[in-house]
N, C-alpha and C positions, 0 to 999 in steps of 0.2 A: 862252710857254705857262704851265705851272704846275708847282710842286713835286710830287713823287709823292703826298703826302698829299691834296692837292686833286685831282690828276689822277685818282686811283683812284676818287674820288667821282663824277667825270664818266663814267668807264667803266673797269671792271676788265679789259677785253679788250685784247690786243695782237695785231696781225697781223704775222707774220714771213715773209720771202721769201728769206732767204739762209742764212748759217752757223748761224742759230738754229733752223732746221728740224730735225725729228726725224732722227737718224742723222748729222747733220753736226757739225763740230768744236766749235761754240759752244753746242750744245743744252743742255749741262749748266748754262748760265746760267738755264735755265727749270726746273731741278729744283724740284719742289714746285708748279709751275703745272699747272693742269688743261687738257688738250688738249680743245678745243671742236669743231674740225673743219677741213676743208679747203674752200677757196673760190677763186674767180678774181676779180680786179679788172680792170676795163676802163678805169679812170681813172688807173692808174699804169703807168709804163714802167720797166723795169730797165735798168741799165747794168752791163756786166760789167767790173768794176774789177780783175780778176785774182783776188786771194785772197778777195774778197767782192764782192757787188753793192751798188749804190746805187739807190734808187727816186726817181723824180721824178713829180710830178703832171702827167702827159701821157697822152693817150688811147692805149690799147693794144687788142689783140684778146683780152686776158685773160691776166694773169700769175697764176701759182699762189701762193697764200699758205696758211699754217697759222695758226689763231687759238687763243690760249691765254688762260685766265683767270689773272691774276696778282694778288698783293697789293702793298701799298705798298713793302715791302722788295724784292720782285721787280722792280717797275718802277724803283726807285732803282738796282738793280744793272744793269738794261738801260741806263739813262741813262748810267752810268759806262762801260759797254762801248762804247756808241755815241758817246761824247764829246758828249752832249747837255748844253748849258749853260743851266740854268734861267733865269738872269738876262740872258743874251745868246744866245738860241737860234740866231741866224743866224751866230754866230761859231764854233760847234763843227762837228765833222764831219757830224753829223746834227741835224736839227730833229725835233720830235715833234708830230704833229697827229692829231686825231680824223678817222677816215675811215670811211664806211659800208661794212659787209660784210654778207654773208648772215646773220650771227649777231648783227647789231646794230653800233653804233658801236665802233670799236677804234682804239687808238693805232697809228700807222704811222710808222716812222722814215724821214724823207726826207733824201736826200743833199744837203748844202749846197755841196760843192766842185765845181769845173769837171769836166764830163763829156766835153768835146770830145775826139774821137779814140777814145773807148771804144766797144766793140761794144754795140749796142742790142738789148734783148730785149723785143719787143712782144707776144709770145705764149709761153705755157709758163712755164718757170722757169729759174733759174740753177742750175748745178751746178759744183762745184769742178773745176778742171783735173785731168785724170788719173783722174777718176771714170768708172766704166763706165756 
């Protein structure tokens, strides 16, 4: 993909589907980012990996996402959190790709590791275990 400085020129939007969503434990990584809105994606499927989810580009009945406008520093911070490796994107925990959303193209972090045996979420959203 691209380093944050180039990536942000392609789109300043990022779509989140797990612990980065409002009210969840990693949302503070989006401090300073502007909330754009909520949407559903039918081209991505979530896997419940336990403490967090992973998305794959597989058809679904609509997974819930939140879209935020970030700056270069914000995207760089998310890259660190998600173990996205600019020079070898397929070797990190997540890759980053532009994905169409209701609000325009947005970066979506896609899970690189094996998902065999994990519960699949093809509709709705992920929630942390123990949440009501």
